N, C-alpha and C positions, 0 to 999 in steps of 0.2 A: 671733629668733636671741639666746642671748644674749650679753652685753656681755664681752670678755676687758681686767681691770681689773690692772692690778701696782701693788703697793707697792711704793717700796723705800728700803732702810733702810738709810745707812750704819752701817758697825758701831765702837761705841764712838769716834764721829765725830771732839771735840776731841783725843783721845788717841792716834787715828792720825792727823790731821795733823801733831801733833805732830811724832813719830816718821817723818815724812818728811822733815822737817831735819835729824833727829838720829837717827839710827837705831840709837844707841848703846843709846837709851830701849826697844827691843824687847826688849834680856837682862836688864832690870830692873824692878821692879813700880814704875809709875810714876803719877803723877797730876795733873790739871790741877786747880787751887787758887785760888780768886777771890785769895786776898795770902798766897803763901807763906810772906810774911815774919813773919805772925802767925800764932800757933795758934790763935785765934781765926777763921782764914777758912773756907771751905767748899769741899770737893772738887765740884767741876763734871765731870769725867771720870777713866776709871782705865781701864789699859789690861787683857789678860786676866789677867796675871800679878801686880795687883793684888787684881783680883776675887777669885783662890784664897785670899788673904789672909782675905776678907771686907771688904775696903774696900766702900764704898759711895758713890753718889753722894750729896750735900746733906749728910753728914756733916761736923762739923769737922775741923780737921787734926790735933787733939792725939787724937780718937777713932780717925783714920786710922793714927795711927802709934803708938797705943798698941796696935793689932792688927797693925801692918806696921812696925817701927821703921826699915828699910833702906828705907824708901818714898821716891823719888827725888818731887820737886815743881817743878811748873813752871809760868810765869804764863801764864795764857790769850793768844791772840794770834787774836782776834775777827774783825780785818778778812780775815788768811789763812782763818777757815772759812768767811769768805762769796766768798772768791777761788774755793776748791775747791768749795765748793755750785755754784756759777754752772759750772766744768769739769764737773762729775758730771752737772748739770741739760742742759750742751749734747751731752752723749752720750746720753740719754733722747731730745734733740731730733733726732735723725737715727734714729729709728723712728715717732713722731707727734708732732704739734702740742701734742696734750692732755696736758701735763704741768703737773702742780698742784702746786705746792712747800705739803708741809704743816710748816711749820717749815724752819730752814736745814739738818737732815739727813735727812727724807724728803719723797718726792712720788708722787702719784700717778700712774698713767700710762693712759689709755686707748687699747688697741691695736686696738680694733672694725674700724674700717675700717681698717687697714693691715695688720692680720694675712694679708691675701694678697699682699702683697707681698714674705715671707718665707715658704722652703717646710719649715716645722716647725711643732712645733706651741708652745703659748705657754709653755710651761715649759721647754722645749728654745730658747727665746728669750730666755726669762729668766736660762737658763744663761749665753748671748753674752753677753746686757748685766754683766754679773754680771763674767765673763772681762775684759770690755774696760775697767770701772773697774777691776779689780783691776792689769789690764797698764798701761794707760794714764796711772791717776794715783797708784797704788800703795795705796789704801787698801781694805777690802772691804765688801760689801754683802749685807743679804738680802732676799730678795723671794718676796713671798705674790701668788699668781696666782688669783686668783675672778671673778665673774661679778657682783661688787659691790665697792663700797669696804668696807665695813665688814670683810666675811672675807678679803679681800686683805690691810689692817691685821693681824690675826689670823695671817693665812699668815707675814707677815714677822717677827712674833714670834716664832712655833713652833719654828724652829730657828734658832740662831745661834752661831759668825760664819758668815757667807760659806755660807749655800743656800738652796736654794729649795723654797718648799711649794707645792703645788697643793689648793687648798679647792675641788671642783666640787657641783654638784649633785647627784652620787652619794655621795660622800663627806662632807659637811659634818656629817649628824649624827653622824656616829664622831668626827670630828676634834673640831668646835669646840662641840656639844652637852655634853660632860664638861667643857667649859674652868669654871673662876670667871664669875661674871659681873661681877665686877670686870674681866676682860680686854675686855669690849665697850667699843667706842669711845663715849667721852662718858657710861660711868658713873664716876662719881668715888666717894670712899670713902664720902662721905654718902648716895649714893644707893646704894648697895651694902649698906649698912645697914639702910638702909629696905626692900631685897629681900627680906634675910636677915630681916628681923622679920615677912615675909609668909613666911617658908617658901620663899624662893628662892632658892637660891644656886649653879647653877649657870646656862646660859647656856638647855640644852635644858626646865629647871624653867621659865624665863623665855620660852620658847619656847610651853609646851605652858600657859601662864597663863591666865587671863581678861582680855581686855584691855579690858574694859570696867572690872575689877577696878583692874586696873590704873592706868586713866585716873582714878580716880576716888581712887587713892593719890598718881600724882605727876603730875598734870594729862597735859598734851599730850605730853607727855616720854615718859609711859606707854606712852602707843599706839606712840608711834616705836620705842622698846626694842624693843617686843613686834615689831614690822615688823623690825626689825634681826636680831633672834636668829632669825627665820626666813627671812632671805636676803631679804627685801623692800626694801632700800636702793637706790633708781633716783637717787641723787644724783647729778650730771653731772660729768665733770672737766671742768675749766675751760680754756682754752688758755693758754699759758703767755706767748701774746703780749696777749691781752688780759686782764689784769690789772689791778684799779683801783687807784688812789694808795690805800694803807692809812691808815684810818682812825683808827687807834692802833697804837702797837709797845708792847708790855707781857712784861715776863720775869718769871715765877713759881717759886716752890722752896720745898717741903715739908722741914723738916730733920729729919735722922735723931734729932735730939736737941732739945729745946726749948732755944730761947737766948733771953738776957735781959739789958739792960745796954747802955748805949752803944755800947762797941766791938765787942760781939757782933754787933749790928743794923746797926751802921756796917757790919761787913765784909761782912755779907748783903746790903744794900744796894746798897754800891758793886760787890759781881760783879754784882749784877741789873743796874745801869745802865752797864755795860761797855757789854753787849752790847745792851742799847737806842739809850745815845749813837752808836754804831758801825751800827745800822741807820737810825739817822733820818739820818747823813751820806750812807750807801750809797742810802737813797731821796729822797735832796736835798727832806728834809723837817724842820721845825723844830714844835715844841710848846710850845700856848697852855697846855695845861693838865696836870699833876702828878696822879697819883692815886696810893694806896696802898689797898691791901685787907691787914690783918692777922687772920691765923686763930691763935685760942688753941688748949691742948692740950684742951677740951672744945665744938672745931669751930663757937662763937661769930664770929661775922664782922665787924670793924669795917672802914668803907669811908671813906675823906676823901679828899676832890680839892680843887686850889686852883686859880685862873685866874692865872698870868703877866702881871707887867707890861706882857711884851715875848715875842717866840716866841724858841726855845731849841731850840739844839742840846748845847748844852755840857755835858759828863759832871760837872762841880764843881756847875753851877748846879740839875742835877735830883737829885744825890745829896743837899743840902743842904737845896732844897723839900722830896724825899721825907722826908729827918730830922725835919724842922718839922712836917711829918704826923704822921710817929709818935710824937713828942715831945707834941704838943698831943692826940693821942687818947689821950694816957697809956701807951701800947705800950711806953716806955722800963724802966719798973717791975712790967711783966708776962712772962710765960712765953709766947714766940710758936713757935707750929707752923709755921707758914707766911708765908711774905710776897710779895706781886705788887709792883711797879711797873711804871705804865703811862703812857707820855709819849703824850697825847689831842689833840684839837683841833688837829690837825696843818694845815698849811701848807708849800706848798713855798718853797724859800728865798728865790726873789726878790718872792715873794706877801709872804714875813714883811717883808722890806726896806720895802717899799710900805706896810704897814699900820701901820706906826711912826708915833706920836702928833705929831704937828706940833710941839707944844709939850712935848717929851719929846725931847731927841737921843738918840741912844745913848752912853751913857757908855764914858768913853775905857778904862777898866777890862776892862769887857766885851770890848770891841773889839779890847784886845790879847788876851783870855784866848781870844777864838774864832780870833785869828789862831796863838796858840800852839797849841791843841788842832785848829787846822786843818791845822798845819806836822806835828804828831805823830801825826794821824790818814795821814796819806800817806806818811810815813817809816814807820808801822808796817805801813800795807796793802803799801807793798813789800818792806817788808826784815822785817816781825815786830814783834811787839808788843818783842820783849825788846831791842831794837836801841834802845831809850829807855824808862828806868822811870822812873815818879815817884818822887821825893823822900818821905823819911821823918826826921818828926823827933817827939822824946820831948817829952809832954806834960810838965806839971809832977808829975801822979800817976805815971808811968812808962811809959805806954802809947803805942801807937805810932797817929799819926794823917800820913794822905796827904796831899800838898799838891800841887795842879798848877801 
């Protein structure tokens, strides 16, 4: 018997959550920005009205404002997003314990063993779940229903917002195979470019390709992608209650325009680290390693990492460490297409305290910062990030810089 897999994707998640507490934002083009006070800040999410103006995720504020001068900008509230994410997953758990979050706004569900409890088809049950999320939480989701994870993911992307798409063994060739190969899970731009050079532009062409040739071209990933294109994904959906503590927490972004210079890079890093630091606290973890990945316009990648003197979850420390790594790699003077910041070497908070070197006590300033950021995190979690804002001061050159 085929599995019943759902992929549930919250539509415009960050923007949708912001509109819950500020309904007036539904009537204007709005976007969530990493630093609304700076023209170099990055667009993190937008609503449908802003999307109609051509505003795109990961472009700079000044680009977005050029397209839509009336664009309303709001700061991100990552703690609130995690809270709503948990509420959404709680609804999913009413139908199965096999709920596997795939990022903060997406989850895979395996309903194979529980469908007999519901007198309806999988697509009808997906509609029920959509209606519950809409009525009980106030945001919308799109759902893909299929017999494997990969096709379920394609289904949730197929129609948006607030839609259900069934991709079955009977119709997947008509729906999936005409899609661009880049739509397939785990096919990035570089892999898509390699495939296109082999004359493979669609999922159907990938499905019909010689798997041995794909393996020679892409290694083991070639055979895996060939299997995915033919509906052969058998990866299980893990239980929500048996997830391991993450080994790392990262956030990456491909910018709509290449960024360069201290101000633009810091704006991008700050936006990325904001959610990384919030996730660390949500997981009750600290990191002992900070990693950065820098991709230039030619897709060349530079990776750097450093081991910290002590474990941390402080946003300010992770930002400054990431900036130091980028600076040492010569990244501030070059065009940057994409950035990723990762907190690795994770340890539980109580383990971090036990592992402090007996010869180096926690310095007083770090202790104070932990206390301050911990208090800020709790206030933002309860009342939203806008309840307390970081201060800004002008540097001698006239640019803005955040201060914790």
